[in-house]
Structures are given as C-alpha cells and as structure tokens.
N, C-alpha and C positions, 0 to 999 in steps of 0.2 A: 503493500500499500504505499501511496505517495504521502509524504509528510506536508501537512498544510501549514500555511503562514497563521500566526497567531497575532490578532490585531485587538489589543485592549481598547475599550472605548474610554472616553476622558474620565467618567466616573470610576471605571475600574482602575485607571492609573492614580486617580486621587485616593482611592481605598488603599491601594498598596503603599502609596506614599505616606499616608496617615499612619498606617499600621507600622511601617518601618520606623518612622519618627518615634512612635510610642515605644517600640521595642528597644530603640536605641537610648531613649531617655530613662525607661524604667528597669531594663534589664541588661543594657550594655550593647556595645557595637558588635560583639560576637553574635548575640542572638539576633540582632537585626540583620546581620549578614546570613545567618542561617535561615532566616525567614525568607530573604530574597532568593537564596538558593533553593528553597522548598517551593516558592512561586515559580521559578524557573523550571525546576523538575516537573512540576504539574503542568505547566504550558507545554513542555516538551512531550509528555505523555499524551495529553489530549490532541496535540498536533498529529501524533502517530495514530492513535486509537480514538477518534472523535466520538464514536458511539458508546464509550465506556461510561460516561457520566450518567448518573441517575436521572430519569425523566419525572422524579416525584414532584418537583417544584413547577414543572410544565403544566401538570394536571392541576395542581393546587391553585396556581395562578391564571390558568387558562391562557398559557403562552406556549403554543405548539412549537416543539423543536428546542425548548430551553432545556439545558442539562446542567448538572451540578457535580463538581468533583472536589473531594476534600484535599486541603493541603496537609501533607504528611508531617506529623509532629507538631502541628499548630492548629488551633481551632477555628480555621478559616475555610471558607468554601468559595471556588471559582464557579461563577454561573456564566455559561456560555451557549452559543448555537453554533452550528457548523453547515457549511455548504460545500460545494466541490472544490472551492478555491481557498477558503479560509475558516479560521476558528474566530468568531466575534465574542470577545470576552465583555460581558455586560457589566458585572460587578464582581468584586472580590470582598466577601462579607464575613464578618465574625459569625459563628455558628449560634451563638446566643442573641444575636440581633434580630430585630422584628423584620424578617425576611420579606413579607408581603409589603409592608410599608416602604422599606428600602428599594425594593424593585419598582415600586410605583414612583419613587423619586426619580428613578431613571428616565421616566416618561417613554420608555421603549424606543428611543432614538439611537 
C-alpha cells in the first residue's frame, strides 16, 4: 500500500502545539519531545494503514469517514479522515476532553 501524505488542519496544529507547550512546562523538555515523537509515530502509522483508526466517533458525531487513533504513551487521540491522496487530521485531542464540543469547534472545515 502507498503511504499517504498527512495534512494536519490548523486546529490540529494548535492542539499539538498547546499540548507540547504544556508538557514542556509541566513535565520537562524530554516529555515534550517524547510527545512529539509519539505524534509523529501515530501520523506515520495512519499514513501507512489509514483504515486502522476506530470509526466510533464517526457514528457518535454523524461525521462519515472520521476515524480516531490513540497516541501511544499519552492520553491523546488523533481524529482524521482519509482519501486516496492524503490523511486529513482534524484535531488532536486529550482523551478526557469533551470530544463532541471540541469537534464542533472545528466547524468541519
């Protein structure tokens, strides 16, 4: 299978930046760097196997094609959709966050 390009939306980039800043401030640079590495690993995996993410939230939020993949070692989830060309990362959210409200913030653009 061909590896797809991963394209985070603006809110997904902000999510990752804010989480990284939080980890750097609260747990140190090493943890922040480990978080970034875990995000990159998740992006790489879903680029290789886009159908691997759970469709649970697609059904819950009535957003066909939405998938969710957990970040290994961190309580964060990558929300994405895929087509033949790329992975569209909508958000990267903490697992304890109000997921429906956060996804509505995205306005699905």
